[in-house]
Structure formats: structure tokens, C-alpha cells
C-alpha positions in Angstrom: 45.3 27.1 -6.0 47.4 28.7 -3.3 45.3 31.7 -3.0 41.5 31.8 -3.2 39.0 34.6 -3.3 36.4 34.8 -0.7 32.7 34.8 -2.0 32.4 38.6 -0.9 35.2 39.6 -3.3 33.3 38.3 -6.4 29.9 38.9 -7.9 28.0 35.6 -6.9 27.3 34.7 -10.6 30.9 35.4 -11.5 32.0 33.2 -8.6 29.8 30.3 -9.9 31.3 30.5 -13.4 34.8 30.7 -12.1 34.2 27.7 -9.9 32.8 25.9 -13.1 36.0 27.0 -15.0 38.3 25.5 -12.3 36.2 22.3 -12.3 36.5 22.0 -16.1 40.2 22.5 -15.8 40.5 19.8 -13.1 38.5 17.3 -15.0 39.8 18.2 -18.3 36.3 18.2 -19.6 35.2 21.3 -21.5 31.7 20.1 -22.5 29.9 22.8 -20.6 32.3 25.6 -21.3 30.0 27.4 -23.7 27.5 27.8 -20.8 29.8 30.2 -19.1 30.9 32.3 -22.1 28.9 35.3 -23.4 27.7 35.0 -27.1 29.7 38.0 -28.0 32.9 37.3 -25.9 36.2 38.2 -26.9 39.5 36.2 -26.6 42.7 38.3 -26.6 45.7 36.1 -27.7 49.2 36.8 -26.7 50.2 35.9 -30.1 47.7 38.2 -32.1 47.2 41.9 -32.1 43.5 41.6 -33.0 41.1 39.9 -30.8 39.0 36.8 -31.5 35.4 37.4 -31.1 32.3 35.2 -30.3 31.4 32.4 -27.9 32.5 29.8 -30.5 35.9 31.3 -30.9 36.5 31.4 -27.1 35.4 27.8 -26.7 37.5 26.6 -29.7 40.7 28.5 -28.4 40.4 27.5 -24.8 39.4 23.8 -25.4 42.3 23.6 -27.8 45.0 25.3 -25.7 44.4 23.1 -22.7 45.2 20.0 -24.7 48.6 21.5 -25.6 49.6 22.5 -22.0 51.3 19.9 -19.9 51.5 20.2 -16.2 49.0 23.2 -16.2 48.5 24.7 -12.7 47.0 27.8 -11.5 49.0 29.4 -8.5 47.3 32.5 -7.4 44.1 34.5 -8.3 43.2 38.1 -7.7 40.0 40.1 -7.9 39.2 43.6 -8.9 37.2 45.6 -6.6 34.1 45.5 -8.9 33.7 41.7 -8.4 33.5 41.1 -12.1 37.3 40.9 -13.1 39.8 38.2 -12.0 43.5 37.6 -12.8 44.6 33.9 -12.6 48.4 33.3 -12.6 49.4 29.8 -14.2 52.3 27.8 -15.2 52.6 25.0 -17.8 55.0 23.2 -20.1 54.8 23.0 -24.0 57.1 20.3 -25.0 60.5 21.2 -23.5 59.6 24.8 -22.8 58.2 26.2 -19.6 56.1 29.1 -19.3 54.2 31.3 -16.9 51.2 33.4 -17.6 48.1 35.1 -16.6 44.5 34.8 -17.5 42.6 38.1 -17.2 38.9 37.3 -17.2 36.0 39.8 -17.2 32.5 38.6 -16.4 29.1 40.3 -16.9 26.6 40.7 -14.1 25.1 37.3 -15.1 28.4 35.6 -14.5 29.2 35.0 -18.3 32.9 35.6 -19.6 32.8 38.6 -21.8 36.5 39.0 -22.2 39.4 36.5 -21.6 42.9 37.9 -22.2 46.1 35.9 -21.8 49.7 37.1 -21.3 52.5 34.6 -21.4 56.3 34.7 -20.8 59.1 33.8 -21.7 59.2 34.4 -25.3 60.4 30.8 -26.3 57.5 29.4 -24.4 54.9 31.6 -26.0 56.6 30.8 -29.4 56.2 27.1 -28.8 52.7 27.5 -27.6 51.9 29.7 -30.8 53.5 27.0 -33.1 51.3 24.3 -31.7 48.2 26.4 -31.6 48.9 27.5 -35.3 49.3 23.9 -36.4 45.9 23.1 -35.0 43.8 26.2 -35.5 45.4 28.4 -38.3 42.7 27.4 -40.8 39.8 28.3 -38.4 40.8 31.3 -36.5 40.8 34.0 -39.2 37.1 33.7 -39.4 36.9 35.1 -35.7 39.3 38.0 -36.0 37.5 41.1 -34.8 
């Protein structure tokens, strides 16, 4: 990370969950991911208009996408004034396509992720990611549409 948030910028519980998220990314181990996701969390995909709802959906999507990304790196992070919202800028490769994106994450007062929204560019990077995600999850995701 090139920019980091100071503890005063984030709700302490949200800061702990964000640290846990970064640790999972670094280790490539998402066994504890469900522990930082609210049971009624929402995932907003850059490929789908309707969000996916539930802890299970968010865990499934995030733990799958990280296996598709190559050279995934967070670059900067920003916090909203309320201390419960962060934006994380990232880059990654999907096959021969490079992409840039942001994760917009909302936490509740207990530090659980309630909303995880992703935006990605350019279109060909998003299409490559969508094709890979579809190949792996198309049969499972419709059950989580909200």
C-alpha cells in the first residue's frame, strides 16, 4: 500500500476488519473471510446490475476472484469522514489483460462488511474477468441475486 489510513480515520472495529482483509490478501488465505462479513452483506459486481446478497455470496465471490487475479496489488486507500467507508484502489492482470479498479467497502459499527462494491476498467479487462468468473460461478450466483 502506498497510502495508509491512520487509526483516527477509521472506526476501530472497521480498522481491525480492514487489517484482517489485507492480511488475507497477502497470505492468499481466505479461511477467515466470513468472520468479517455481515450475514446480510451485499456484493455489487461491475458485471451485474442487481447485487448479490448474503455472507455466503460475498465470501464465494471474493474468494473466487482472488484466484483469477494475477499480480493483484492495492495502491491507495481512502476513508470517508464517518470512519465506516473505505475505497481501495487496485491493479491486477487477468490473462493477458491488465485492469485497474476500486473496492468500495462499507462497514457497520461492529466492523463487519455490509456492502462491497467493485468498479473496474478498461472494458476488455472487465470482460476477461467476467468470462473467468462466469466459467467458475455461473451455476451458483443466480441463487444470491437480490
